[in-house]
TORTORGU-8217 format. One line per field, with one value per residue (C-alpha): residue in one letter; x, y, z. Coordinates in pm, whole numbers, plus 50000, padded with zeros to 5 digits. Example, Ala and Ser with C-alpha at 12.3 -4.5 7.8 and 13.67 -1.06 7.14 Angstrom:
2
residu: c(a	s)
xx: c(51230	51367)
yy: c(49550	49894)
zz: c(50780	50714)
//
This chain:
538
residu: c(x	x	x	x	x	x	x	x	x	x	x	x	x	x	x	x	x	x	x	x	x	x	x	x	x	x	x	x	x	x	x	x	x	x	x	x	x	x	x	x	x	x	x	x	x	x	x	x	x	x	x	x	x	x	x	x	x	x	x	x	x	x	x	x	x	x	x	x	x	x	x	x	x	x	x	x	x	x	x	x	x	x	x	x	x	x	x	x	x	x	x	x	x	x	x	x	x	x	x	x	x	x	x	x	x	x	x	x	x	x	x	x	x	x	x	x	x	x	x	x	x	x	x	x	x	x	x	x	x	x	x	x	x	x	x	x	x	x	x	x	x	x	x	x	x	x	x	x	x	x	x	x	x	x	x	x	x	x	x	x	x	x	x	x	x	x	x	x	x	x	x	x	x	x	x	x	x	x	x	x	x	x	x	x	x	x	x	x	x	x	x	x	x	x	x	x	x	x	x	x	x	x	x	x	x	x	x	x	x	x	x	x	x	x	x	x	x	x	x	x	x	x	x	x	x	x	x	x	x	x	x	x	x	x	x	x	x	x	x	x	x	x	x	x	x	x	x	x	x	x	x	x	x	x	x	x	x	x	x	x	x	x	x	x	x	x	x	x	x	x	x	x	x	x	x	x	x	x	x	x	x	x	x	x	x	x	x	x	x	x	x	x	x	x	x	x	x	x	x	x	x	x	x	x	x	x	x	x	x	x	x	x	x	x	x	x	x	x	x	x	x	x	x	x	x	x	x	x	x	x	x	x	x	x	x	x	x	x	x	x	x	x	x	x	x	x	x	x	x	x	x	x	x	x	x	x	x	x	x	x	x	x	x	x	x	x	x	x	x	x	x	x	x	x	x	x	x	x	x	x	x	x	x	x	x	x	x	x	x	x	x	x	x	x	x	x	x	x	x	x	x	x	x	x	x	x	x	x	x	x	x	x	x	x	x	x	x	x	x	x	x	x	x	x	x	x	x	x	x	x	x	x	x	x	x	x	x	x	x	x	x	x	x	x	x	x	x	x	x	x	x	x	x	x	x	x	x	x	x	x	x	x	x	x	x	x	x	x	x	x	x	x	x	x	x	x	x	x	x	x	x	x	x	x	x	x	x	x	x	x	x	x	x	x	x	x	x	x	x	x	x	x	x	x	x	x	x	x	x	x	x	x	x	x	x	x	x	x	x	x	x	x	x	x	x	x	x	x	x	x	x	x	x	x	x	x	x	x)
xx: c(68903	69134	69041	68673	68420	68251	67907	67942	67994	67709	67689	67426	67443	67384	67085	66934	66943	66813	66533	66403	66411	66242	65947	65895	65957	65815	66072	66066	66126	66102	66299	66201	66474	66848	66987	67183	66878	66726	67059	67104	66776	66853	67176	67015	66734	66962	67218	66936	66868	66564	66524	66554	66494	66577	66485	66526	66379	66715	67054	67236	67252	67069	66876	66956	67232	67479	67424	67521	67771	68002	67988	67940	67886	67807	67494	67640	67376	67092	67260	67217	66848	66816	66770	67004	66874	66918	67285	67377	67236	67451	67750	67706	67656	67956	68155	68028	68138	68478	68564	68394	68191	68359	68694	68821	68562	68498	68781	68816	68868	68973	68748	68844	68596	68784	68731	68664	68525	68181	68219	68192	68379	68056	67959	68302	68274	67932	68057	68364	68118	67927	68249	68325	67994	68039	68346	68162	67924	68220	68339	67991	67938	68281	68469	68856	69024	69290	69026	68848	69070	68921	68866	69106	69165	69421	69627	69569	69921	69816	69477	69651	69871	69571	69377	69598	69303	69148	69146	69416	69275	69069	69144	69185	69244	69014	68847	68960	68707	68718	68431	68372	68366	68287	68531	68240	67883	67776	68057	67949	67599	67748	67948	67654	67460	67756	67763	67379	67444	67716	67458	67219	67016	66893	67008	66800	66848	66626	66311	66040	65777	65450	65235	65316	65099	65168	65234	65429	65459	65385	65723	65836	66180	66298	66541	66276	65948	65810	65581	65563	65474	65703	65542	65679	65577	65687	65750	65975	65947	66279	66237	66315	66164	65966	65815	65473	65423	65402	65257	65008	64964	65322	65367	65705	65860	66160	66447	66702	67055	67295	67664	67921	68212	68502	68770	69115	69328	69040	69131	69503	69678	69349	69445	69141	68763	68612	68288	68199	67935	67624	67544	67223	67223	67318	67368	67435	67755	67859	68084	68402	68550	68862	68874	69175	69135	69182	68823	68662	68295	68107	67765	67500	67172	66848	66550	66193	66093	65732	65589	65674	66002	66248	66471	66771	66730	66884	67109	66960	67171	67040	67176	67512	67541	67425	67716	67969	67870	67912	68242	68383	68300	68587	68856	69160	69086	68736	68638	68477	68170	68388	68569	68243	68312	67996	67710	67475	67160	66994	66651	66627	66317	66197	65880	65620	65390	65132	65344	65152	64767	64695	64826	65099	65407	65720	65775	66127	66128	66294	66343	66079	65764	65622	65494	65683	65595	65824	65994	65739	65396	65152	65049	64730	64550	64631	64904	65265	65415	65751	65647	65691	65444	65486	65683	65470	65589	65924	65954	66241	66307	66608	66359	66219	66379	66632	66505	66372	66053	65925	65544	65348	64989	64856	65198	65352	65643	65790	66106	66156	66351	66692	67035	67330	67513	67226	67141	67216	67005	66726	66746	66756	66446	66250	66340	66265	65913	65868	65966	65727	65418	65444	65559	65874	66123	66447	66701	66823	67009	67380	67487	67675	67940	67934	68236	68129	68312	68667	68696	69026	69391	69510	69806	70154	70280	69930	69938	69786	69512	69388	69395	69193	68944	68900	69048	69102	68988	69272	69470	69199	69146	69517	69574	69284	69408	69757	69620	69395	69582	69433	69317	68952	68960	69011	69307	69094	69154	68970	69057	68858	68560	68588	68591	68270	68098	68214	68177	67978	67660	67712	67485	67557	67788	67575	67625	67997	68050	67782	67777	68068	68289	68217	68370	68017	67991	68188	68021	68340	68508	68210	68217	68592	68536	68204	68350	68559	68249	68028	68301	68262	67933	68025)
yy: c(29365	29113	28758	28817	28670	28949	29034	28787	29033	29063	29351	29585	29842	29576	29436	29787	29832	29500	29513	29827	29681	29350	29544	29718	29439	29102	28817	28474	28275	28371	28133	28144	28014	28053	27731	27499	27412	27751	27907	27627	27682	28043	27947	27692	27917	28222	28009	27903	28267	28324	28647	28532	28689	28471	28572	28453	28580	28544	28495	28264	27913	28027	27697	27321	27381	27506	27231	26928	26665	26832	26508	26499	26130	25848	25715	25396	25383	25398	25093	24888	24977	24876	25246	25208	25516	25742	25607	25651	25994	26086	25940	26136	26469	26397	26352	26670	26858	26691	26729	27027	27265	27288	27118	27406	27341	26950	26710	26339	26238	25912	25742	25442	25201	25050	24690	24664	24375	24509	24464	24097	23942	23900	24267	24380	24159	24307	24672	24599	24452	24776	24978	24788	24847	25208	25209	25065	25350	25588	25422	25420	25783	25861	25996	25916	25714	25967	26203	25940	25641	25283	25104	24874	24681	24817	24644	24750	24935	25156	25230	25353	25579	25746	25752	25723	25790	25456	25192	24942	24653	24429	24628	24394	24648	24867	24927	25230	25410	25741	25992	26351	26633	26994	27223	27449	27384	27751	27871	27624	27786	28134	28014	27892	28218	28422	28211	28271	28652	28638	28485	28780	28638	28896	28740	28930	28820	28967	28938	28725	28572	28629	28462	28268	28236	28075	28424	28588	28659	28919	28984	29202	29368	29257	29558	29819	29658	29757	29512	29487	29242	29039	28944	28623	28386	28088	28052	27780	27724	27579	27667	27323	27243	27564	27463	27360	27705	27842	27533	27389	27070	26972	26730	26701	26492	26690	26496	26656	26581	26696	26742	26814	27058	26925	27178	27150	26895	26672	26400	26451	26310	26220	26226	26039	26059	25772	25578	25450	25178	25268	25000	24809	24954	24732	24998	25329	25487	25807	26015	26179	26445	26642	26996	27203	27451	27166	27127	26801	26737	26440	26339	26266	26199	26120	26206	26289	26641	26755	27100	27449	27467	27710	27946	27795	27447	27365	27070	26906	26767	26425	26427	26547	26276	26016	26112	26121	25779	25637	25809	25706	25363	25316	25553	25500	25808	25928	26269	26464	26684	27001	26905	26991	27348	27387	27189	27243	27087	27085	26971	26753	26818	26458	26378	26208	25938	26086	26398	26578	26609	26661	26811	26678	26528	26426	26053	25980	25633	25563	25187	25098	25095	25318	25556	25846	25713	25600	25920	26006	25937	26130	25944	26167	26308	26004	26190	26152	25882	25725	25369	25326	25579	25819	25712	25902	26096	25984	25737	25644	25922	25715	25496	25788	25816	26097	26103	26442	26544	26810	26907	27139	27262	27559	27664	27675	27439	27310	27104	26923	26626	26532	26633	26860	26634	26630	27008	27075	26777	26908	27247	27115	26914	27218	27440	27179	27150	27525	27560	27303	27392	27776	27719	27926	27936	27800	27529	27237	27265	27362	27367	27029	27205	27551	27604	27790	28104	28027	27695	27680	27674	27947	28181	28036	28131	28176	28104	27746	27884	28137	27875	27632	27894	28100	27892	28088	28401	28392	28651	28893	28836	28850	29233	29268	29023	29163	29529	29427	29143	29166	28807	28749	28368	28034	28173	28445	28832	29153	29141	28825	28978	29288	29042	28898	29236	29371	29037	28775	28962	28976	29237	29206	29049	28725	28676	28700	28498	28219	28166	28333	28204	27935	28114	28141	27751	27802	28057	28178	28232	28430	28674	28742	28827	29012	29353	29310	29173	29455	29712	29610	29794	30082)
zz: c(18847	18676	18726	18813	18573	18406	18545	18834	19130	19361	19603	19758	19479	19211	19424	19447	19064	18979	19241	19077	18734	18843	19008	18676	18407	18341	18366	18193	18496	18869	19105	19469	19695	19661	19821	19580	19379	19346	19238	19014	18849	18812	18625	18422	18310	18234	18044	17816	17722	17954	18162	18545	18870	19182	19524	19872	20199	20358	20207	19956	20119	20429	20462	20429	20163	20429	20686	20478	20539	20280	20079	19707	19691	19427	19600	19741	20007	19747	19562	19883	19872	19521	19403	19106	18918	19217	19270	18900	18894	19196	19036	18727	18907	19121	18807	18665	18971	18998	18636	18479	18676	19035	19045	19258	19531	19499	19552	19621	19971	20133	20390	20630	20769	21068	21098	21469	21665	21598	21223	21141	20847	20653	20692	20583	20282	20199	20234	20016	19764	19776	19739	19419	19281	19359	19165	18873	18899	18893	18573	18419	18493	18316	18608	18569	18837	18868	19021	19222	19316	19391	19711	19888	20197	20451	20725	21083	21081	20781	20934	21232	21027	20874	21197	21500	21734	21654	21944	21847	22059	21817	21513	21212	20954	20741	20410	20223	19980	19808	19742	19673	19930	19883	20080	20175	20083	20130	19892	19632	19633	19617	19328	19135	19207	19092	18765	18708	18769	18511	18257	18337	18617	18895	19229	19496	19847	20140	19915	20069	19862	20039	19784	19468	19155	18806	18675	18941	19326	19571	19743	20042	20048	20389	20408	20364	20429	20069	19917	19532	19250	19038	18708	18541	18269	18476	18840	19024	19388	19519	19882	20017	20346	20332	19991	20136	20268	19934	19755	20006	19775	19875	20181	20310	20598	20708	20860	21098	21043	21324	21292	21567	21515	21723	21822	21662	21834	21946	21699	21655	21357	21163	20799	20635	20692	20890	20843	21189	21194	21404	21658	21569	21200	20913	20663	20839	20937	21128	20926	21077	20832	20924	20797	20670	20956	21221	21316	21260	21160	21300	21174	21102	21279	21089	21289	21177	21265	21346	21368	21227	21019	21202	20997	21169	21333	21671	21740	22046	22315	22259	21906	22043	22295	22043	21801	22076	22197	21850	21798	22121	22064	21833	21992	22182	22413	22475	22316	22604	22566	22605	22289	22104	22002	21800	21650	21358	21227	20885	20771	20462	20263	20205	20045	20273	20158	19942	19917	19647	19654	19279	18968	18752	18902	18724	18796	18902	19032	19360	19333	19566	19367	19087	19344	19176	18825	18550	18463	18200	18317	18539	18859	18851	19153	19359	19524	19516	19745	19808	19800	20176	20314	20591	20881	21127	21426	21529	21233	21033	20776	20670	20489	20274	19928	19854	19493	19388	19248	19029	19065	18869	18866	18677	18582	18926	18949	19283	19302	19626	19780	19639	19808	19746	19505	19264	19288	18922	18788	19011	18871	18510	18570	18720	18449	18178	18339	18350	17987	17898	18087	18013	17653	17696	17408	17527	17431	17629	17961	17921	18289	18278	18076	18244	18484	18795	18884	19012	18809	18638	18748	18984	18876	18948	19285	19433	19801	19871	20093	19852	19566	19763	19855	19543	19255	18955	19123	19374	19175	19210	19582	19661	19655	19897	20137	20125	20182	20460	20628	20981	21078	21150	21207	21023	20851	20682	20687	20658	20293	20259	20420	20190	19872	20004	20036	19700	19494	19696	19792	20157	20310	20687	20956	20946	20579	20621	20943	20879	20499	20308	20577	20842	21134	21292	21338	21668	21885	22047	21714	21598	21892	21822	21457	21488	21525	21204	21013	21128	21042	20675	20665	20868)
//
């Protein structure tokens, strides 16, 4: 179909063909996990000319990658903690997404910090200093100001224009900053996976790794129940919060981040995102982010989680109430509980103190101590800490570093930690390690310069909604949308669902409603769209 990147279409027929080949042939690299980092590793390895199979027990972006704050940020919070290297890396990767790889999915967005009576003059000055330092990071990373404007102070009247829902009493003004946001985190992962497929990677969802070895894995096809072996010269474990289940040397300290989904109209007139200071915290803010469909996301909690890792975390009522309390503390009119149309929670795969119990660990310093090493050395069998130790049950996971780590032992490479913004660098580091420890013949990473599918200018006359969702592929999607225009929710049609089945690897209604679209974030919307989604597979 015109406008589709050759070789990028994922669907059930392609999965069946490539699954059969993978069970028979040895690949250079097996990637386990198809969140942002795993899909990124598949693209990185395939674009170096390596033979790649990438598997996931569920679907693309099934785990943490679809539960993010939708921020592609420059790491300002890490600057405040002295983690300059982490902050700079974040700024660089944000620039890569904005300028080269995904300008159709990642855009600059304004955020206002309202200067309420709870924000002292000294705190406001400190925050503005941080914003200016962040703008310096933007400049150092080479991101042009036309794509990411600088910070400024706003008078109270202008703040109320951008956010008329804010309480006027005591409002002194606001601080305006800009950062990146991804329009849909799950669709970013789908784009990465499809780009990997265009470079020859075999993207195989519903394939569960039962056991990993340095030379492959035992795998079960979750659609048929059949078990088989995948032979590989190198294996990359990119399963996030589930990494310890496949590599028992890894110790993680998951942190739950909960977001609310407010119904359209709950915060009327909101034109910018908001950073709302969390009472009692000096450097943490709740995020309020309006969506094009009228919904508003409010987040984010940071709570240590104990026990087994669920496939889909639940957002507890305590988190919902906490976020509403923070939000209502700055609003003119209280947002009631009934305005919360949905909620979601994601688990961040943070390294616990002593997070690796032997083998070789890439040292990526987090600014606290040399607990991760210096980026070159091996900390040895003494484990893999974050310089702060394990917060313990109920502790502050906010104090754990967001720096990623690449661990290897006997040829099995595990990549953990990090965040959505830096997925590409995490993937590059993981593949670099796999190439080195297994002696694979491959050149350096190319992914900083490879546009993802859809990057580029949409054809003239393309409807805005299609252009924003599909980028340069909008011209290919348009005939489907026009031939199947029945609405299914969020401004989408049966044609959009059909596109996801034919080209984006959706295998069932859950894939369509919960990851290719975000209709499923609100239960009532999901119920209304379910029949149409199921009809795609009838």
